C-alpha positions, 0 to 999 in steps of 0.5 A: 523614591529614587531607590524604587525607580532603580529597582524598577529599572533593574527589574525592567532590564532583567525582563528585557534581557530575558525577552531577548534571550527568549527571542534568540532561543525561538530563532535558534529552534526555528533554524534547527527545525528548518535544518532537521526538515531539510535533512529529513527531506533529503533522506526521503528523496535518497530513500525514494531514489535508492529503495522505493523506485527500484522496488516499484519497478520490480513489483511492476514486472511481477504484476505484468507476469502475474497478468500473463499467468492469470490470462493463461489460467483463465484460458485453461479454465475456460477450455477445461470447463468446455471439456467437462461440459462436453463430457457431461453432455456425452454421458447424458446422451449415452445414459438416455440411449441406454435408457431408451434401448433397455426400456426399463425392463424389470428382471423377474427372479 
């Protein structure tokens, strides 16, 4: 019976050591993950400060310029539309005058 207890105790010791090693591995993985997360966070902050923020500033300047250009284009299109409508009205009036003065005379050949 003493032999069986020695074997059992030896196996329990091996299992305890394995459990302790597993716990150490889990703690090490947690520490490594925390370090990786901090590194990625710092890299993202640096990328934001060096790349994203200046690019957004440039994009905002371009959008402001485009807003001004689109306003100018809208004004020009409105004026062009008014000129076209006035020209169409003038041509219509000339056509009506011509039709009224000629009274749709037919030519006899």
